[in-house]
N, C-alpha and C positions, 0 to 999 in steps of 0.2 A: 528414347528417353522414358517412354511409358513402360517399356519392358523392364528397365532397371528399377523403376519405382515399384512395379508389381513384384519383381524378384526380391527386392529389399523388404517389402512389406511381408511377403511370405516367409522369408528367413526370420524376420522379427517375430512373427506369430509362432513359428516352429520353436524358436528359442524360449519364448514365454511359456509355451505349452510344455516343453521339456522341463523347465524350472518348476512349474506348478503342477506337474503330472502326478499321477497317483504314486504315493510313497507308502509302502507298507507300514512304516513307523508312524506316519500321520494317521492312518486308519486305526492302528492299535491305540494311539492316544485318544482318538475320538471315542472309541469303544470304552476305554477306561473312564473318560470323563462322563460318558453316559451312565456307566455303572455307578459312579459317585452320585450323580444326580438322582438316579433311581433309589439309591440307598438313603438319600436325604428324604425323598418323597415318602418312602415306605417306613421311615423312622428307624431304619437299621443303623444309621450313622448319627452320632451326636455332633454338635457344632464343633467341638474340639477335634474330633476325628476327621471331620470334613475339612477343616482348615489345614490339618496336617497333610491330608491326601492331596489337596489342591496345591499346597506348597511343593509337594514332591513332584507333581505334574509340571509346575512352573520351572523347577530345576531341570527336568528333562528337556523342556522346550528351550531353555537357555543354553544347555549343553549342545543341543542339536543345532541351534543357530550359530553358536561359536564354532562347532566342528565344520559347518558348511560355509563359514565366512571366507575361507580361502579358496572356495570353488569346488573342492572335493572333500569327501568324507573318507578317511582312510579305513582300512580293515580294523585297525585297533579302535578307532572311534566308533565304528559300526558295532563292534563287539561290546564296547562299554555302553552304548545306547541300548542295545538289546538286553544287556544285564540290568540296566536301570529300569527299563520298562517291565522286565520280568519281575523284578523286586516290587515295583509299584503295583503290579497286578496282584501279586501275593499279599501285599499290604491291604489292598482294597478288599480282597476276599476275607482276610483275617478280621478286619474291622467290621465288616458287614455281618460276620457270623459269631462275633463275641457276644457276651451278655450285656455289654454296655449299650443299652438302647437309648434313644433320644429322650425318653421320659425319665430314666433313672441313671443318667450318666454322672457319676461321681457326686451325686446329691446326697447330703447327709440328712435330708429332711425326713426320710423314712426311719433312719436311725434315731433321730431326735424324738420322733413320735413314739417309737417303741421305748426309748429311755424315759420319756415323760410318763408313759403308761405304767412302766414298772415302778417308777418312783411314787406314783399315786397309790399303787397297790401295797407298796411297802409302808407308806405312811398310814394307810388304812389298817394294816395288820398291827402296827405299833400301838394304835389307839385301843 
């Protein structure tokens, strides 16, 4: 009886390890999430950009769970996951390297200041 319990527990542990084992897709997702966090900390990503990139990561997670829900991920699903992750990686790079910094993301405050300054100078020249 003890033999069967030991064998059953070993099989259960092996199945759990196989399910939660290292998946290259998960490692890639973790690296991408880390890149997003670093972009926020360094100020390379605005709030809007961060929300968009996080939403993209959630879509990948959702698709991955949906693909694995039947127990196997087909070659077609693997290809789509790889494509989604490659695009997300490219989007992270683009957003981190564009000129939209956290401090001046779509703010018109700098434009308003320059407009106010120019209106004052034009008012002074009229007098």
